[in-house]
N, C-alpha and C positions, 0 to 999 in steps of 0.2 A: 309281108314285110316294113310297112305305116305302122298298123298296132304295136310293133317290137319297136318303133324305133320311138311313137307313143309314149310305149313305156319303159324306156331307158331314158328320155329326158322328162319323164316325169319325177321318175326315182332320182336321178341324179338334181333337181332342181328340190326333191326334198329333205334331199343329204345337206344341198347348199342351206338352205331356209332353216336345219335344225342347227349348225354348226357355226353361221356368219353371226348372227342373230343378240348372241352372247358375247362374242367378243369384238361390237364393237358396239354395245353402249355404251354411252355416256355416262362416266362417273359423274356425282355429283360435285356441284362448281367450289372451286376453292376459297370462292370471295374476291372481294374486285381489288382486293388494296397488295402489292407489292411488297416482298420484305422490306424494300426501302421506304415505303410509305410507313410500312406499319412503325420502322427505327423513327422515322420523322415523329410518328403521333405520340413513342413515349418521348422521345429529344422536348417536344412539345410540354409536355408535363412537366417533365425534369424544369427545361424555365421557370414555368407557374410558380414552379414549387419555391425552387431559388428567388423568385419574386416575390413572393408569400418570407421567403425565410429575412430578405435587403428591408422589407418593412416595419418587420417586429410583429408580424403577426405566427412564425413560425418558430420553436425555437431549433437549436443547431441538431440536439438530440432527433428532435422530432423529424429535422431536414433528413436527418442520416434514414432511420427508418423508412422516408417514405420513399428514397431515394432506391432503399433496397428493397421496397415492396412491388417499385415499376421494375427494379431490373429483373426481378422473379417475374413480375410479369410480362416481361419483356419475352423474354426465356421461353416460357411457356408458349408465348402467339407464336415463335416462332417454329418450335419445336409443334405446333398441332400444326401447322402449313407444312411444313414438311409431312407430318403423315395423310394430308390432305391430298400433296402435291403427286407422294406414291399411286393412287389410284389411275388419275394421270397418265402415268407411266406406263404402269400396266395395261391402259387403255390403247395409248401407243405401238404396244406389244402385244394386243388384241388384232388390231385393225392389219397388222404386218401380217399376223399367220392368216386374217379371215382374206387377206391378198393370195398371200399364199396357199390357201384351201382352193381358192374359188379359180387358182388354176391347174393346181395337181389333181383334184378331181377328177375335171375335166377329161385332163390331159393321158389319167392314168384310166376313166372308162374307153377315151379310141384307144390307145395301144392294147387294152385290154380285147376290143369287140375287133379289133384290127389283126388279133393271136387268134379270134373262138370265133370271130361270126364274120360279117360281107362289109369288109373297111370300104368301099364306098358308100354306104348306108350310112357314115359315118362322117362323109367328108365334108357334111354341111355343118357338126356341131359348130353351135357357138362358146364362148365364152362371155362369165357376167362379168359385168365391170366391177373394181375393188372398190372402196368405199370409200369416202375423202375423211384424212383426218381431221380431226374436230381443233378449230382455233381457239385457244384461248381468249377469254377478255380481254379487250385490247385496257390496259389503265396506265392512269399518269405514275409519276414518281414522286409525288409530294405529297405533302401531308395531307393537300384538302383533300386526296382522292377518298384516307382512311375516315377523314371527317364526315366527307358525305354519305362512304356508306356504313358508319355506326348513326349517322342521322335518318339514313333509310329502316334501317335495322329499328329503332325508335317508333317509327313510324306502326309498323308491325309486332310492338311492344312498351306499348306506350308506360307503362305500367312498373319499367327497370328505370331505377329512381339513379343504381350507378350509374349507367347508362345515359341518363341526364346529368347526370354533373358531371361527367367525364367529356361531356358535348360541351356542357361550359364551360370545361374550364380549356379546351382547343379550342371555338371559338373566341374566348378572353386573348388565347398565343395567337393567333391569325386576325386580333383587332377588331372581332367584329362583333362588336362591342354591345348592341341591338339585338345579335343573334343569342349572343351569351347569357343578356339579362331573359328570351323568352325562355332558355331552356330550364334556367337557374325556376325560371315560378312551375317550370314543369314537377321537378324536385319537391318545390314547395307543399306543391298539388297533394303529395303524395305524402310526404311528412312536411304538416305543418307545424312552425314557428320553431325551424331550427336554428339557433346560432350564428353557425359556421355558414350557415345555407343564405342567410339573411342580409351575413354581413360580405361575403363574396358577393352579393344579387347587388347590394349598394356600391360595390368597388367598380364592378361594371355600367351601373348606371354614372354612375362618378366619368369612366371612363369616356361613356358615350355623350355626357354633356359636355366635353373638353373639359374635369375640372370641376364642374360649376355643379354646388349642390341642387337636385330641386325637391320638389314636395318626397317625390317615391323612398330617393335614395334618404335623405331623414327620418322619415317613417322607418325605412328597413332597419338602420344603425338602433332610433331610438326603442323597436321591437327585442331587435339580437342583444341590445342590454338591457334589457327589463327583463330579458327570460333568461340569461346569463351575462352579468354585473362586469368580471373579470374576460369577455370573450376580446382576445386578445385584437385581432382585425376590425371590431366593431373599437374598440376604445381608440385605436388609430387613427380613425376615420373620423369618425368622433372629434378627437383634439383639433385636426384637420378644417375640419367646417365650421367649427367655431371659430378659429384663429382667423378665415377667409371673411367669417365676418364681423369681426373684429374683439370678440367675447375671447381675452389672453386668461382670463380666471376659468371659465371654464376649459379651454385647452389644458391649461396646466393641470388642472384637477384628471383631466382623461389621462394624458399622458404619465400622469404621477405614478397613477394607479398602476400604467402596463408597464410600467420602469418596473415597479416593486415581481413582477411576475418575471424576468428576464432578466439572463445570468449574470453580472455586473460585468463581463470584460468583455462579453458577444460584442460582435458588430451590431446587430442591433439596438442593443440595450446604447452603443456610442451614437447612435443614429436620433432615437427618441430622448438623451441626454443634449444634442444639440436643438432638437425641438423645445426642451423646454426654455431650456437659455435663451433662443429669441423671446419665447411667449412671456419669460419673465422679463426680457427688457421693455416687451411693447408694455406687459402689464405696467410695469416703472414709469415709462411716459407715459402711462397712460391717465396715474394716478396723478401724479405731478403737473401733468395742464402739457406737456413739452410733447405731446404727440397725438392726434387724434387717432378713433378707430378706423383702423381699413374698412375700405367698403364692402357690403354684401355680395358686389354681383363683381363676377370679371369686365365683364361686359362694361362697367363706370371709366371715369378718369380718376385714378387717381388725387384725392386731397394735398392741398399743399403742405410741404414741411416742412419745420421752422428751420432757419440761418444754420443751425447749430449742427443740421442732422447733415453731412455735408455725403457720406460715404453714399447713407438709404439715396440723396438727393440727386446723388449723380447715374445710378445705376436704376438709370430709364431711357428707353426708348421711344422718340415722339416722331410724326408721322402724318402723312395723308393716306388712305388707302382706296383705292376704285377698281374697276372693272372696265378692262379697254374695251372702249367705245364696236373696234368689229366683232368680240364674243358677249357683248349687252344682247344679243339675243341667243344665247347659248342657255342662259341661267331663266328663271319662274322667283318674283320676290320676294318668295316664301322660303328657298333654299336657305341652306345653313354656311354663317362666312366662320370661318377659325382666321386667328391672326395669330400668330407665335412667331416663339424666338425661342431659338434653340443652340446648343453650344458648339461649335465648331469641332471639335474632338472630343469623342471619349462616346458617354452616351450621348442617347439621341433623344431623351426624356426632356419634354419641354421645360424647358425656367422659366415661359409665363404666354399666357396665353389666354386669348376675349371671344366671347363667342357672337355674332349678328345674325342679322337677315341681311339678304341682298341687298331689302328694301330700304337698308338704313345706308348705303355707299349712296354717293363718296361720303366719307367721313373722316374724321381726325381723329387717331389713334397714340396711346400711351405704353404703352408695356412697362411695368415694375413688377417690384417685390409682390405686390399686392394681387398680381393677379399670377401668382407662382402656383401649382396644381402642387406643390410637399414644399412642406417650411423646410425643407435640407437641399431645396436647389432651385436657385432663386437668381435671377439676373444679379445683385450683387456678390456672388461667388463667381460671377467668368468677366473675360476680361472681352472677348469678343465672340460673336454668335451671328447662327443666319438667323434673317426672318423670314419667314413665308406666311402667304394667303394661300387658301385650298377654301374652294367655291363647295362646297359639297352636296348633293341632291338627294343623299340617304340619310344626310346627318349625321356622320361620324367621322372624324376627326380622319381617318386610315384611309388612302387615296385611292380611287376606282374610277374608271373610264366614264369621260365624261363630265367628271370633273373638271375646274378651272383651277391654277392655279401661279405663280410667281414667286419669284428668289432673290433674297438680297444677300450675295454669300456669304461676303464678312464686315458685319456690323460692328464696330465697335461701339460698346456698352456707355452712353453718355451721347449719342447720337441724335443730332434731331434738326426737324425740317425732312424727312426720308420720302420720297414718292413709293409708294408699294402699289403695285402692279397685277390683277391678276391677268394676264395674257398670253398663257399657255392650257390646253386642251388636253385633259390627260387622258390619253390609249392605254 
């Protein structure tokens, strides 16, 4: 009887081992990002295209074509995820079947033996436990999850230039400009000297530096224009950098060349026309000796304007910036200080920005049109603004945990004697 019991048990185990493993075998993972995160990822790309459209580096037709391509890519990705989800549903059905077979086969063997053999010999038959249903990878529901997944994939496939470019644009959408610069550098490693990529990298460098051109940004723009003199974004950035250092003639040359490429009735053309008008006014004033050139650095105090330039003189905000004594121990002397003014309503783009170091504080500050990030978005076009101070350990203007901040929420343009204090720890 013992021999018979062992034979029956071994046959039962062999049957289950043949049937159950294929049913509970895990399907390949479908990927860490949810459908919502994929949509958020493509929305970020669409927002970046629209920003390119606004600054004149992309035509209306180009924007329409790019958005169509993004929509097709999104639909393809969602369809692919549905195909990848099908094996998971099949796997769950397989697990259910395995559980059922794990119960039915031993029960059937016991019943059969009860009819044909000795019922007491089967009294101690045990049933194997069902396999637990696998859990899907836990994912977030935001764009950062999809971007991190792309970054991880690129570590395994570092020669995917399209992937690096997508990652760079996505980092810009998140305000992670230093990371965007690093991603653009990977694209240029694979395809050196690409004018559009150089212009995009220069744009990210400017954003990382709070709008202040550095040697790397200037070199990237110059290299882009040397390769492709009509590269739209490079022309726009070259004009902006020239105007910031007070060279209105060079700014005019770049912007007029860009204007010739734009549809006359487009929003980008109107924006560039406004920039050109400002540069011409500045050039005329400089030639007549009635105005001085704008200072090259956004971190310096604007030079005095003549009495006849009342509107420009009124478009300034000044005061004293400092760190709250209780929070002095939270920062290092080399941490970056951003002082900026944003519109109270509408766009969040700063109208003026200064960049210092913690070691510079306390210090008097002046925000005016010379510290604008764009000639088309200046203090002289606003009546009230939010004045902010942010002390960043990472060196980026986007707020992160551990930064210090302070806000004056409703400041009239022309205000003087403000006290701007970094008194809040960002969490």
